[in-house]
Structures are given as C-alpha cells and as structure tokens.
FIPASE-11826 format. One record per residue: x, y, z of N, C-alpha, C, CB in turn. Coordinates in steps of 0.02 Angstrom, whole numbers, padded with zeros to 5 digits, always signed. Atoms other than C-alpha are relative to their C-alpha. Glycine has a CB too. Layout:
N
XYZXYZXYZXYZ/...
//
This chain:
317
+00042-00060+00000+00000+00000+00000+00044+00062+00000-00048+00001+00061/-00037-00062+00004+00063+00173-00045-00011+00041+00063-00022+00041-00062/+00005-00041-00061+00100+00288+00102-00037+00065-00012+00069+00014+00028/+00036-00062+00014+00017+00435+00013-00074-00011+00013+00011+00022-00073/+00070+00008-00020-00157+00460+00084-00046+00032-00051-00012+00031+00070/+00048-00030+00046-00298+00484-00042-00046+00048+00036-00042-00055-00035/+00049-00044-00030-00426+00620-00013-00058-00042+00027-00026+00053-00051/+00053+00038-00032-00544+00540+00113-00001-00072-00026-00068+00033-00011/-00011+00068+00023-00494+00358+00094-00065-00036-00017+00037-00040+00054/+00056+00043+00017-00616+00246+00003+00013-00069+00027-00011-00002-00077/-00007+00067-00027-00646+00067+00055+00056-00037-00036-00066-00038-00006/-00057+00036+00028-00487-00035+00030+00012-00063+00041+00063+00045-00001/-00021+00060-00035-00423-00207+00074+00072-00014-00019-00046-00060-00017/-00071+00011+00015-00238-00242+00091+00033-00035+00058+00035+00066-00014/-00050+00027-00045-00120-00357+00179-00025-00016+00070+00056+00049+00006/+00025+00021-00064-00231-00421+00317-00044+00049+00036+00055-00017+00043/+00046-00047-00031-00341-00271+00352-00039+00037-00053+00038+00050+00045/+00040-00042+00045-00476-00163+00275-00004+00070+00028-00071-00030-00010/+00006-00070-00020-00498+00025+00280-00061+00030-00035+00064+00040-00017/+00056-00035+00030-00655+00127+00252-00015+00062+00041-00062-00046-00005/+00019-00059-00039-00721+00299+00302-00057-00016+00048-00020+00057-00047/+00055+00006-00047-00833+00310+00455-00062+00031-00030+00018+00033+00068/+00060-00020+00035-01012+00329+00398-00020+00073+00014-00057-00045+00019/+00025-00066-00018-01051+00491+00492+00051+00056-00011-00022+00000+00071/-00051-00050+00015-00887+00580+00454+00058-00034-00034+00023+00038+00064/-00052+00036+00037-00765+00522+00318+00071+00018+00021-00008+00012-00073/-00067-00014-00026-00618+00606+00406+00025-00059+00042+00000+00065+00042/-00017+00056-00043-00621+00462+00531+00004-00063-00041-00051-00007+00058/-00011+00062+00038-00549+00302+00455-00011-00060+00045+00070-00001-00031/+00013+00062-00037-00607+00130+00512+00046-00054-00028-00075-00022-00006/-00049+00050+00020-00466+00003+00506-00018-00065+00037+00073+00023+00017/+00020+00065-00029-00516-00180+00534+00051-00053-00016-00069-00021-00025/-00048+00054+00009-00386-00315+00561-00038-00065-00013+00047-00007+00061/+00032+00064+00015-00434-00482+00485+00014-00051+00056+00025-00027-00068/-00003+00048-00055-00461-00631+00600+00066-00038+00000-00057-00049-00006/-00062+00039+00001-00306-00725+00541+00059+00042+00024+00014-00026-00070/-00053-00043-00025-00195-00575+00578-00003+00002+00077-00007+00072-00029/+00006-00001-00073-00263-00565+00756+00021-00067+00030-00072+00017+00021/-00019+00065-00026-00240-00752+00779+00076-00007+00001-00031-00056-00042/-00074+00004+00002-00058-00742+00723+00032+00049+00048+00025+00013-00072/-00026-00048-00049-00031-00587+00829-00003-00029+00070-00039+00068-00004/+00008+00030-00066-00098-00678+00981+00052-00055+00012-00071-00029+00009/-00047+00055-00007+00009-00831+00951+00072+00024+00003-00008-00050-00056/-00069-00024+00005+00166-00735+00906+00022+00045+00057+00010+00035-00063/-00017-00045-00055+00158-00618+01056-00005-00034+00068-00044+00061-00001/+00007+00035-00063+00133-00753+01188+00063+00005+00044-00017-00072-00012/-00063-00002-00038+00317-00743+01238+00016+00070+00025+00057-00028-00041/-00008-00068-00027+00296-00557+01278-00059+00014+00047+00003+00053-00057/+00055-00015-00047+00185-00551+01433-00004+00075+00012+00010-00038+00067/+00012-00071-00010+00110-00383+01477+00051+00030+00048-00070+00012+00025/-00048-00027-00048+00226-00362+01626+00067+00013-00033+00009-00049+00059/-00063-00012+00035+00377-00380+01512-00003+00063-00041+00017-00060-00045/+00008-00061+00039+00309-00243+01400+00003+00062+00045-00067+00000-00039/-00002-00056-00047+00288-00132+01553+00070+00013+00025-00048-00013+00059/-00067-00007-00029+00464-00165+01618+00053+00017-00051+00019-00064+00036/-00052-00007+00051+00560-00162+01453-00027+00041-00058+00026-00069-00024/+00029-00042+00052+00518-00015+01340+00016-00023-00071+00025+00070+00008/-00017+00019+00069+00610-00087+01189-00045-00056-00026+00072-00021-00004/+00046+00053+00022+00489-00236+01187-00063+00030-00031-00018-00045+00059/+00060-00032+00029+00348-00114+01146+00012+00014-00074-00017+00065+00038/-00017-00010+00070+00437-00073+00985+00003-00066-00037+00067+00037-00007/-00004+00067+00031+00468-00258+00951-00070-00026-00017+00036-00049+00047/+00067+00025+00013+00283-00300+00966-00034+00041-00054-00042+00000+00064/+00026-00041+00054+00239-00153+00854+00028-00022-00068+00017+00074+00012/-00031+00023+00061+00363-00212+00724-00029-00067-00022+00076-00007+00010/+00030+00065+00016+00290-00388+00735-00069+00009-00031-00005-00042+00064/+00066-00012+00029+00114-00324+00702+00006+00027-00071-00041+00048+00043/-00009-00028+00067+00176-00224+00554+00022-00054-00050+00051+00057+00001/-00022+00055+00043+00263-00377+00483-00059-00045-00020+00053-00042+00035/+00059+00041+00015+00098-00473+00493-00043+00031-00055-00041-00012+00062/+00038-00035+00052+00025-00342+00376+00045+00020-00058-00035+00063+00028/-00048-00013+00055+00173-00346+00255+00026+00071+00002-00033-00014-00068/-00027-00068-00012+00237-00182+00330-00042+00054-00032+00071+00004-00027/+00046-00049+00029+00083-00090+00268-00040+00039+00052-00047-00035-00047/+00043-00033-00051-00009-00049+00429+00031+00064+00025-00012-00048+00058/-00033-00061-00026+00120+00075+00494-00004+00056-00051+00073-00014+00017/+00004-00051+00052+00122+00166+00327-00070+00032-00001+00016-00029-00069/+00068-00025+00003-00067+00182+00327-00016+00043+00062-00049-00057-00005/+00018-00037-00061-00086+00235+00509+00036+00067+00005+00015-00043+00061/-00036-00063-00002+00050+00366+00497-00026+00049-00052+00074-00012-00011/+00029-00044+00051-00025+00434+00336-00065+00030+00025-00011-00038-00065/+00062-00025-00028-00194+00449+00421+00013+00053+00053-00042-00058+00030/-00011-00045-00056-00124+00532+00576+00036+00064-00019+00040-00035+00053/-00038-00060+00020-00010+00654+00485-00039+00045-00046+00065-00021-00034/+00041-00042+00044-00147+00718+00371-00053+00036+00040-00033-00043-00055/+00052-00039-00036-00254+00858+00441-00070-00017-00026+00013+00075-00008/+00066+00017+00028-00394+00802+00324-00031-00060+00034+00007-00012-00074/+00025+00058-00035-00409+00641+00423+00020+00005+00074+00027-00067-00031/-00026-00010-00068-00304+00632+00582-00033-00043+00053-00008+00071+00019/+00031+00042-00051-00405+00495+00667-00019-00067-00031-00062+00034+00030/+00023+00065+00024-00441+00310+00652-00030-00040+00058+00057-00040-00032/+00030+00048-00045-00549+00180+00737+00026-00068-00021-00080+00003-00001/-00028+00065+00017-00456+00014+00743-00035-00054+00039+00076-00001+00013/+00032+00057-00032-00545-00149+00778+00023-00063-00035-00077+00007-00001/-00017+00062+00034-00535-00331+00726-00063-00038-00017+00047-00043+00044/+00059+00030+00028-00653-00439+00627-00032-00051+00046+00017-00033-00065/+00027+00051-00045-00672-00577+00757+00048-00008+00058-00010-00067-00037/-00044+00010-00057-00607-00610+00932+00040-00065-00007-00040-00002+00065/-00040+00061+00000-00469-00738+00958-00033-00051+00045+00073+00015+00023/+00035+00052-00038-00546-00900+01016+00045-00031+00053-00027-00054-00047/-00036+00038-00051-00496-00996+01172+00032+00041+00055+00053-00038-00032/-00029-00043-00052-00451-00847+01282-00052+00014+00054+00025+00066-00030/+00045-00022-00053-00526-00812+01452+00001+00077+00002+00021-00030+00069/+00008-00073-00002-00573-00634+01500+00066+00036+00013-00051+00020+00053/-00064-00031-00017-00403-00594+01576+00049-00003-00059+00031-00033+00061/-00044+00008+00057-00308-00662+01426-00022+00046-00058+00002-00073-00024/+00025-00043+00053-00420-00567+01305+00017+00073+00013-00076-00008-00007/-00018-00069-00018-00390-00405+01399+00074+00012-00010-00020+00015+00073/-00072-00008+00010-00202-00433+01399+00016+00005-00074+00038-00058+00032/-00013-00004+00073-00207-00464+01211-00021+00068-00027-00038-00056-00037/+00022-00066+00023-00306-00303+01185+00051+00053+00019-00068+00017+00030/-00050-00049-00021-00176-00205+01284+00064-00007-00043+00017-00007+00075/-00057+00011+00045-00037-00284+01181-00013+00032-00068+00015-00075-00008/+00017-00028+00066-00129-00233+01023+00004+00076+00001-00069-00022-00021/-00003-00073-00003-00150-00052+01078+00072+00024+00009-00044+00026+00056/-00070-00017-00008+00033-00049+01130+00036-00003-00067+00035-00047+00050/-00029+00006+00066+00084-00109+00958-00022+00058-00045-00018-00067-00032/+00026-00053+00043-00028+00018+00872+00030+00067+00019-00077+00003+00006/-00027-00065-00020+00032+00166+00976+00073+00007-00021-00006+00009+00076/-00071-00004+00017+00214+00122+00943+00013-00003-00075+00037-00055+00035/-00007-00008+00072+00183+00116+00756-00002+00073-00021-00054-00039-00037/+00006-00071+00018+00145+00302+00759+00042+00046+00043-00072+00021+00004/-00039-00044-00043+00249+00369+00903+00019-00033+00066-00039+00063+00014/-00022+00024-00065+00302+00354+01084-00048+00026+00053+00074+00023+00015/+00044-00023-00054+00176+00358+01228+00039+00033+00056-00041-00058+00027/-00029-00033-00058+00215+00476+01371-00016-00041+00063-00027+00072+00007/+00015+00030-00065+00223+00415+01551-00065+00030+00026+00058+00012+00052/+00064-00024-00026+00047+00427+01624+00003+00000+00076-00059-00045-00025/-00010-00006-00072+00066+00493+01801-00060-00026+00040+00013+00072+00018/+00059+00022-00036-00112+00446+01847+00004-00075+00016-00063+00015-00040/-00002+00073-00008-00076+00259+01826+00071-00025+00012-00028-00033-00061/-00069+00018-00013+00114+00257+01836+00032-00044-00052+00004-00034+00065/-00028+00041+00054+00144+00169+01670-00003+00041-00065-00039-00067-00008/+00005-00034+00063+00152+00211+01485-00073+00002-00025+00045-00033-00052/+00072-00002+00013-00037+00184+01484-00036+00007+00066-00023-00064-00039/+00042-00003-00060-00179+00210+01606-00061-00044-00011-00022+00073+00015/+00063+00038-00001-00322+00092+01649-00044+00029+00055+00013-00076+00011/+00046-00025-00050-00475+00155+01739-00070-00025-00015+00001+00078+00003/+00067+00028+00005-00654+00101+01770-00052+00053+00015-00008-00060+00048/+00058-00043-00010-00815+00199+01754-00055-00042+00031-00023+00034-00067/+00055+00036-00033-00952+00143+01875-00059+00046+00009+00023-00028+00068/+00063-00038-00006-01127+00200+01918+00007+00059+00047-00056-00046+00024/-00012-00055-00047-01068+00306+02065+00075+00012+00005-00030-00015+00070/-00071-00017-00002-00903+00397+02084+00010+00064+00039+00030+00007-00071/-00016-00060-00040-00822+00523+02201+00066+00032-00022+00003-00017+00074/-00064-00026+00022-00671+00568+02094-00003+00076-00010+00022-00035-00065/-00004-00073+00005-00611+00746+02069+00004+00025-00072+00060+00025+00038/+00004-00022+00070-00627+00749+01879-00059-00036-00032+00066-00014-00038/+00058+00029+00035-00761+00706+01752+00016-00066-00033-00026+00049-00051/-00021+00059+00037-00662+00560+01682-00040-00062+00019+00073-00012+00012/+00034+00060-00023-00749+00429+01789-00074+00011+00016+00035-00027+00061/+00070-00014-00018-00918+00514+01811-00046-00019-00057-00008+00075+00019/+00037+00033+00054-01044+00413+01713-00061+00040-00024-00022-00067+00023/+00067-00026+00015-01201+00520+01717+00001+00072-00025-00043-00005+00061/-00004-00066+00031-01141+00678+01634+00042-00005-00063+00028+00053+00048/-00040-00003+00061-01071+00718+01464+00068+00030+00016-00036+00042-00055/-00067-00028-00007-00883+00742+01466+00011+00046-00060+00055-00057+00004/-00003-00051+00052-00857+00902+01368+00059-00011-00048+00005+00069+00031/-00052+00005+00051-00754+00912+01209+00063+00037+00023-00025+00029-00067/-00063-00028-00026-00571+00944+01247+00059-00032-00037+00006-00011+00076/-00064+00031+00020-00389+00909+01202+00033-00027+00063+00046+00052-00037/-00040+00026-00056-00275+00805+01313+00067+00036+00003+00010-00076-00007/-00068-00027-00006-00105+00859+01378+00004+00074+00015+00038-00014-00061/-00001-00073-00012-00155+01035+01429+00042+00019+00060-00071+00025+00009/-00031-00019-00063-00074+01027+01601+00070-00031+00009-00044-00022+00058/-00067+00028-00003+00092+00941+01560+00045+00036-00050-00001-00077-00014/-00046-00033+00046+00249+01005+01476+00026-00048-00054+00057+00030+00038/-00017+00046+00053+00264+00850+01365-00047+00010-00059-00003-00073+00025/+00042-00007+00059+00202+00858+01188-00048-00060-00005+00044+00005-00064/+00051+00053+00003+00041+00760+01164-00032+00003-00070-00054+00009+00056/+00024-00001+00069+00018+00733+00977-00060-00046-00011+00055-00019-00047/+00055+00048+00012-00098+00583+00990-00028-00024+00065+00024-00059-00043/+00034+00031-00056-00223+00507+01108-00032-00065-00025-00054+00047+00032/+00029+00065+00016-00272+00323+01103-00047-00019+00057+00055-00055-00010/+00050+00019-00050-00431+00269+01192-00028-00068-00020-00057+00054+00005/+00021+00068+00014-00473+00084+01202-00049-00025+00052+00062-00047-00003/+00048+00030-00047-00622-00006+01278+00022-00071+00015-00072+00001-00030/-00023+00066-00021-00566-00158+01377-00057-00046+00021+00050+00006+00056/+00055+00041-00024-00730-00218+01453-00058+00045+00018+00021-00043+00062/+00058-00036-00025-00907-00165+01495-00056-00049+00015-00023+00053-00051/+00060+00038-00017-01064-00235+01577-00054+00050+00020+00014-00051+00057/+00058-00041-00017-01238-00162+01599+00008+00072-00024-00011+00000+00076/-00020-00066+00026-01187-00019+01487-00046+00020-00057+00073-00001-00023/+00038-00030+00054-01296+00092+01379+00020+00073-00004-00077-00008+00010/-00024-00068+00008-01237+00256+01306+00076+00004+00007-00034+00047+00050/-00071-00009-00010-01064+00328+01337+00041-00001-00063+00026-00052+00045/-00038-00001+00063-01016+00343+01154+00053+00055+00002-00048+00012-00060/-00051-00052+00008-00858+00437+01111-00027+00056-00044+00065-00030-00031/+00021-00058+00038-00884+00612+01042+00062+00033-00029-00040+00050+00044/-00056-00032+00033-00769+00696+00916-00023+00062-00038+00034-00050-00048/+00011-00060+00041-00759+00868+00835+00066+00021-00029-00033+00058+00042/-00061-00024+00032-00627+00914+00707+00002+00076+00005+00002-00023-00075/-00008-00073-00009-00558+01089+00736-00026+00038-00061+00073+00018+00013/+00019-00036+00061-00589+01137+00554-00076-00002-00012+00035-00030-00060/+00072+00004+00008-00773+01089+00570-00038+00037+00055-00023-00072-00003/+00030-00041-00053-00804+01196+00724-00023+00066-00031+00052+00014+00059/+00029-00056+00037-00921+01331+00660+00026+00068+00023-00074-00002+00008/-00023-00065-00025-00853+01470+00771+00076+00002+00010-00035+00016+00066/-00073+00000-00006-00669+01430+00751+00030+00069-00012+00031-00050-00049/-00030-00064+00018-00629+01595+00668-00011+00052+00055-00029+00026-00066/+00014-00048-00054-00712+01694+00808+00050-00007+00056-00072-00011+00026/-00044+00010-00058-00603+01616+00942+00074-00001-00020-00018-00065+00035/-00069+00002+00024-00445+01592+00838+00027+00070-00011+00005-00041-00064/-00022-00069+00013-00439+01777+00795-00017+00047+00058-00032+00026-00064/+00014-00039-00061-00488+01835+00970+00066+00027+00028-00037-00043+00053/-00063-00027-00029-00360+01948+01059+00033-00046+00051-00015+00066+00034/-00029+00045-00050-00336+01811+01192+00020-00068-00029-00049-00010+00056/-00011+00066+00030-00314+01668+01069+00071-00026+00010-00015+00003-00073/-00070+00021-00007-00124+01667+01086+00032+00029+00063+00040+00022-00061/-00025-00024-00065-00109+01736+01262+00007-00060+00047-00047+00054+00030/-00011+00055-00047-00035+01618+01393-00057-00003+00051+00067+00008+00035/+00049+00014-00051-00163+01540+01509+00030-00053+00047-00068-00025-00030/-00026+00048-00050-00123+01444+01669-00044-00062+00000+00002+00033+00071/+00035+00064+00001-00168+01259+01670+00027-00043+00057+00008-00036-00068/-00019+00045-00054-00167+01139+01818-00040-00065-00006-00012+00032+00068/+00035+00064+00000-00242+00970+01864-00022-00018+00070+00044-00056-00030/+00021+00023-00067-00340+00890+02007+00049-00052+00028-00071-00031-00004/-00049+00043-00034-00248+00781+02133+00003-00070-00031-00018-00006+00073/+00001+00068+00027-00302+00618+02049+00048-00010-00059-00070-00019-00021/-00045+00005+00057-00190+00658+01900+00073-00010+00021-00006+00061-00043/-00068+00008-00027-00034+00652+02012+00051+00045-00035+00021-00072-00007/-00044-00051+00030+00039+00806+01926-00010+00064+00039-00016+00010-00077/+00008-00058-00044+00072+00948+02047+00020+00066-00032+00040-00010+00063/-00023-00062+00032+00154+01073+01930-00054+00029-00045+00063-00013-00041/+00045-00035+00046+00061+01200+01825+00041+00024-00060-00036+00060+00036/-00033-00023+00060+00101+01256+01648-00039+00058-00029+00006-00058-00052/+00033-00055+00034+00062+01406+01541+00008-00008-00075+00029+00068+00023/-00002+00000+00074+00019+01407+01356-00066+00028-00025+00012-00073-00028/+00062-00024+00029-00111+01483+01240-00045-00058-00020+00013+00045-00060/+00045+00051+00029-00264+01387+01180+00024-00018-00070-00073+00025-00001/-00025+00011+00068-00202+01408+01002+00076+00009+00002-00033+00050-00053/-00070-00004-00019-00021+01367+01039+00048-00005-00059+00016-00053+00049/-00044+00004+00058+00046+01337+00863-00043-00008-00063+00050-00059+00006/+00033+00014+00064+00002+01322+00678+00036-00059-00032+00001+00062-00047/-00031+00056+00035+00033+01169+00571+00034+00023-00064-00052-00054-00017/-00037-00017+00061+00128+01163+00406-00042+00039-00050+00027-00062-00033/+00045-00037+00044-00025+01233+00317-00021+00067+00029-00062-00042-00014/+00018-00063-00032-00037+01379+00437-00067-00003+00035-00002+00054-00050/+00064+00008-00035-00194+01307+00519+00012-00013+00074-00041-00057-00033/-00013+00002-00072-00217+01310+00708-00001-00069+00030-00050+00042+00035/+00001+00056-00046-00175+01175+00833-00026+00025+00067+00071-00033+00007/+00032-00020-00063-00274+01179+00996+00025-00040+00059-00075-00007-00006/-00009+00034-00065-00243+01137+01179-00049+00033+00048+00075+00007+00026/+00053-00028-00041-00403+01165+01277-00036-00055+00039-00051+00039-00044/+00047+00040-00039-00498+01083+01419-00030+00046+00053+00035-00062+00034/+00033-00049-00043-00626+01176+01521+00015-00010+00074-00074-00002-00011/-00007+00013-00071-00597+01091+01689+00068+00021+00028-00011-00073+00013/-00068-00011-00026-00409+01122+01703+00028+00069-00015+00046-00052-00028/-00021-00069+00011-00397+01301+01642-00008+00041+00064-00039+00033-00058/+00003-00042-00060-00360+01427+01780+00008+00074-00020+00056-00021+00051/-00004-00070+00022-00402+01601+01714+00021+00046+00057-00067+00023-00029/-00027-00046-00051-00316+01744+01804-00033+00068-00001+00074+00008-00011/+00036-00064+00001-00434+01885+01757-00067-00012-00034+00041+00055-00037/+00067+00006+00027-00611+01918+01697+00000-00013-00075-00041+00062+00016/-00002+00008+00072-00563+01929+01514+00015-00072-00019+00052+00047-00031/-00015+00069+00014-00483+01757+01515-00058-00046+00019+00063-00021+00038/+00057+00040-00021-00629+01684+01611-00057+00002-00049-00025+00022+00068/+00054-00007+00049-00755+01753+01488+00017-00035-00065-00015+00074-00012/-00021+00032+00063-00655+01694+01337-00005-00076+00004+00073+00021-00017/+00002+00073-00008-00638+01516+01404-00071-00025+00008+00042-00021+00060/+00069+00021-00009-00819+01507+01458-00037-00001-00066-00036+00047+00050/+00035-00005+00063-00884+01565+01290+00025-00053-00049+00009+00070-00031/-00027+00052+00043-00767+01443+01201-00032-00068+00017+00077-00003+00007/+00030+00063-00021-00831+01297+01303-00073-00005-00021+00005-00009+00074/+00070-00001+00020-01012+01346+01270-00006-00010-00075-00033+00065+00021/+00001+00006+00072-00976+01361+01084+00013-00071-00023+00050+00048-00032/-00017+00069+00019-00894+01190+01071-00057-00048+00016+00063-00022+00037/+00052+00046-00019-01035+01103+01164-00064+00010-00041-00016+00008+00074/+00060-00014+00040-01168+01187+01056+00011-00016-00074-00020+00073+00007/-00014+00010+00071-01082+01146+00891-00033-00064-00025+00076-00002-00013/+00036+00059+00024-01186+01025+00786+00044-00048-00041-00058+00021-00043/-00041+00039+00045-01038+00955+00688+00040-00055+00034+00048+00045-00036/-00035+00054-00034-00980+00831+00819-00024-00067-00028-00010+00003+00076/+00017+00068+00023-00980+00645+00776-00001-00046+00060+00049-00025-00054/+00009+00049-00055-01039+00507+00893+00028-00066-00023-00075-00006+00021/-00035+00061+00021-00930+00350+00888-00008-00055+00053+00075+00014-00012/+00002+00057-00046-00981+00187+00974+00064-00041-00006-00063-00045-00015/-00061+00041-00001-00832+00079+01026-00016-00070+00024+00054+00032+00044/+00007+00069-00026-00848-00111+01034+00059-00016+00047-00002-00051-00059/-00053+00022-00045-00746-00198+01170+00060-00024-00042-00025-00056+00047/-00061+00018+00035-00566-00217+01112+00021+00051-00052-00007-00065-00033/-00016-00049+00051-00575-00076+00985+00031+00062+00031-00062+00019-00040/-00033-00060-00025-00478+00086+01000-00011+00058-00049+00075-00012+00010/+00007-00061+00037-00501+00264+00942+00064+00040+00009-00063+00041+00022/-00063-00036-00003-00341+00359+00900-00008+00065-00039+00059-00043-00030/+00011-00065+00031-00345+00546+00862+00063+00043+00005-00059+00036+00034/-00051-00053-00002-00223+00684+00818-00026+00052+00049+00014+00031-00072/+00026-00036-00057-00243+00777+00981-00009+00074-00011+00045-00010+00058/+00004-00073+00009-00218+00953+00916-00047+00020-00057+00069+00027-00014/+00048-00013+00054-00338+00937+00767-00071-00024+00018+00022-00033-00064/+00065+00026-00021-00478+00841+00853-00011+00014+00075-00004-00077-00014/+00021-00001-00070-00570+00877+01015-00041-00063+00012-00042+00065+00016/+00038+00060-00015-00643+00725+01101-00035+00007+00067+00047-00062+00001/+00039+00001-00062-00769+00692+01238-00037-00066+00005-00049+00060+00002/+00037+00062-00010-00893+00561+01297-00072+00018+00020+00034-00045+00054/+00070-00010-00018-01082+00554+01304-00014-00032+00068-00046-00030-00055/+00017+00029-00065-01168+00513+01468-00027-00071-00007-00051+00045+00036/+00025+00068-00001-01217+00336+01517-00071-00001+00028+00046-00045+00043/+00065+00013-00032-01389+00270+01561+00014-00033+00067-00046-00045-00046/-00013+00025-00068-01393+00238+01748-00019-00073+00007-00039+00042+00051/+00012+00069-00017-01382+00058+01806+00042-00016+00062+00017-00049-00060/-00038+00011-00062-01331+00000+01981+00063-00041-00009-00043-00033+00051/-00059+00042+00012-01206-00126+01909+00039+00021-00061-00021-00072-00007/-00036-00026+00058-01139-00017+01770+00076-00003+00012-00022+00073-00015/-00073+00001-00006-00953-00044+01737+00031+00000-00070+00024-00062+00040/-00038-00002+00063-00836+00001+01594+00073+00012+00016-00028+00055-00048/-00072-00010-00009-00647-00020+01592+00029+00027-00064+00035-00066+00021/-00030-00035+00057-00548+00094+01478+00075+00002+00008-00029+00071-00006/-00073-00010+00002-00367+00113+01427+00015+00063-00039+00036-00062-00031/-00021-00062+00033-00280+00273+01376+00075+00000-00010-00022+00062+00040/-00071-00015+00013-00113+00308+01294+00003+00068-00033+00034-00055-00044/-00009-00066+00029-00051+00483+01252+00075+00009-00014-00027+00057+00048/-00071-00007+00014+00111+00526+01166+00015+00047-00058+00029-00066-00014/-00023-00044+00053+00211+00612+01031+00019-00041-00061+00059+00042+00023/-00017+00033+00062+00239+00568+00849+00076-00008-00006-00027+00039-00060/-00071+00005+00019+00406+00507+00783+00017+00062-00042+00014-00066-00040/-00022-00059+00039+00505+00653+00714+00033-00020-00065+00050+00043+00041/
//
C-alpha cells in the first residue's frame, strides 16, 4: 500500500486489514484487522507477557514491528499517513473476530498488547502519572467520588484536548475499551477543529495566543502547573492546533474567564460533532491538536461498569 493518503480514503483491502471511512464523518478512518492477523498476533506475542512490555520499553517497539510484519509492513504506513494528514487525523481500529480460546483476563491482555503495538507504530507514549505506566487503565461505574469528570458516568464529558497541564508534547491520544457490563450510552464524541463553526471567532480573538495557566486535580498526580495559549501553534498549512480543556484552565482575570467560558459553550453547542460507538477491544486514535474528544453520558444502572485504557504521546520526528 502506498503511504500517500488519498482524499478521504475509500474502502480498501490490503495485507490483512480493510480501511473505510466512518459513515457519519469520512475524516475518521475505520481500520479492521482480519481474523487471521489477530490469531497470528496472539500466538506470536505469547512470549511477551504484559509485565515484560511494562518493564522493558524496547519490547513495545518489538511487538509493534511484529504487528507491522503481519500486515506486510503496510499498517504502519497507513496509520502514519492517516495521523499526519489534517484532512483525516483519526482512526478507529478494531478486529473482525475475537481470538478464540481466551478467558477474559487473557483477552484483555491481548487487547492491551494490540494497543501498545498500534501506539508504537505512530509514536512514543508519554508516562501517564495517573496510573504510573506508559498507559492508564480506569473504570467507570454507576457512582463515583473522583475529582474529575473522567470517571463520572451520568454527565457528558465536554469536548477537549488532552495534555493541557503537562509540559510533554501530546500529539496523539489512544482510547481503548477493555470491558463493559450493563452499559448503555457513553459513546465517544469527536469534533474536528476545522469543522467547528465558530473557530474563526475564537482563533482571531485577542486572547487566542495569550498564555493561560493550566493545572490538574490531585487524581492526576501532577502537581506542577504550565502556561500556554489555547491556540499554541500552527501546522505546516498555517492552520491552528489547539490545547483546551474547560476543567483544568485557571483564568487569572475576567477577560480570560469570559473567553474560556464562551469557548466551552460554543464547542458544546456545535452540531458538527460525531458520535462513535466503541466495541470492546477496539480503539479510537486521534491527532490531539486537530480533534477535540469527549464522551456522552451513560444510562444509569446500579451494576454499570466500563474499563478503559488510555495512551497519550508524541509522533516520531
């Protein structure tokens, strides 16, 4: 497969996977690994237990290379082309059929291996201070007393970018569903910056490139604060990259407070967002500075439970 990305990829089949545009927004590409590729990936990665991947960073590159080899070295080319193009910049990766003969724990470990391979085909995940590894696992339940909206099931998590409160570059975000029971709702929400109807209003605002203070709640295990503008850089085409989240901004005057409030209201009212259901095992990967992401609320259930995985990192240079 050629590494050059066509305008809004059409349905293709190559080397153990298929690619097609997501029905509700063709920017988002749906990549499906064929069953035989997943079977060979499961068998060939058995000698790399998850703990080994956590302890030895170079093994994460080895398992990524192995997955790419199973697709005749075509998957990495495709994923990087998708992620580096502003016209797309996001993919939903899943597999055609689960690997047979695995119990729940083994299936979850295989899913984490897969997301580790995928993330290392496009870049290097940052250390996640909340979980203490290169990835984070967390569970959403019916009731929660956490200090952020991440685990709160019964409200919509507003559209935002990740990495606002750290000094590491966060080019991509990977979100994977590991398990769920008694779950209804909670779809992922996406909005491409270029499809935000009021982008020009906020991008050309006097405060658009003024430093704003950003912090984090205690659960994130990051005590330092950083300063940067919402529109912190432009890409090679001169188009804006964003770093915004409403909960972690700490405005220092009325003008900043009003600007951030109005921005949050505008994003939540924008009709151009896309709703993306995630099957268990699948992952959504977005270019963090071109896409805002969020999550719809869940339908209440006393035994509601969903386990999620997150990886955030920077592209290869």
